[in-house]
C-alpha positions in Angstrom: 75.4 -27.1 165.1 76.0 -23.4 164.7 78.5 -21.3 166.6 78.0 -17.5 166.6 80.3 -15.1 168.2 78.7 -11.9 169.5 80.4 -9.2 171.4 78.7 -7.9 174.5 79.2 -4.3 173.2 77.1 -3.8 170.1 77.5 -0.1 169.9 79.9 1.6 167.6 82.8 2.1 170.0 85.8 4.4 170.1 88.0 1.7 168.5 85.9 1.6 165.4 86.0 5.4 165.1 89.8 5.5 165.3 90.1 2.5 162.9 88.0 4.4 160.4 90.0 7.6 160.9 93.3 5.7 160.4 92.0 4.2 157.1 90.9 7.6 155.9 94.3 9.1 156.9 96.1 6.4 154.9 93.9 6.9 151.9 94.4 10.7 152.0 98.2 10.2 152.4 98.3 7.8 149.4 96.3 10.2 147.3 98.7 13.1 148.2 101.8 10.9 147.4 100.4 10.0 144.0 99.5 13.6 143.3 103.0 14.7 144.3 104.6 12.1 142.0 102.4 13.2 139.1 103.2 16.9 139.6 107.0 16.2 139.8 106.8 14.2 136.6 104.7 16.8 134.8 106.6 19.9 135.9 110.2 18.7 136.3 110.9 15.4 134.5 108.8 16.1 131.3 110.4 19.6 130.6 113.9 18.3 131.3 113.3 15.4 128.8 111.9 17.8 126.2 114.8 20.2 126.5 117.3 17.4 126.4 115.7 15.9 123.3 115.7 19.2 121.5 119.3 19.8 122.5 120.3 16.4 121.3 118.5 17.0 118.0 120.4 20.2 117.3 123.7 18.7 118.4 123.3 15.7 116.0 122.3 18.1 113.2 125.4 20.2 113.8 127.7 17.2 113.9 126.3 15.9 110.6 126.6 19.3 109.0 130.3 19.5 110.1 130.9 16.0 108.7 129.4 16.9 105.4 131.5 20.1 105.1 134.7 18.2 105.9 133.8 15.7 103.2 133.2 18.4 100.6 136.4 20.3 101.4 139.0 17.6 100.6 137.0 15.4 98.4 138.0 12.3 100.3 135.5 9.9 101.7 136.5 8.8 105.2 136.0 5.1 105.6 137.6 2.0 107.0 138.5 -1.0 104.8 139.1 -4.6 105.8 141.2 -6.6 103.4 140.5 -10.3 103.5 143.0 -12.6 101.8 141.6 -15.7 100.2 144.1 -18.6 99.8 
């Protein structure tokens, strides 16, 4: 036994048209959102990260150079010692 459902209206109706248009609008909106996220990442986030990385590099180099000059001036090595007593 086979049951087949068939609508009385077999033409492409107005509901199918609007359904297809909604799917197309959702697809276009999703593509625009993804494109906007990529552009923000490329033109805002990436340059900020690059500038921050370069600034951090120079900051660390300056701090290391200052620490080396301080060490050369007084001839004392700055260090912490822990004394452990064995009994």
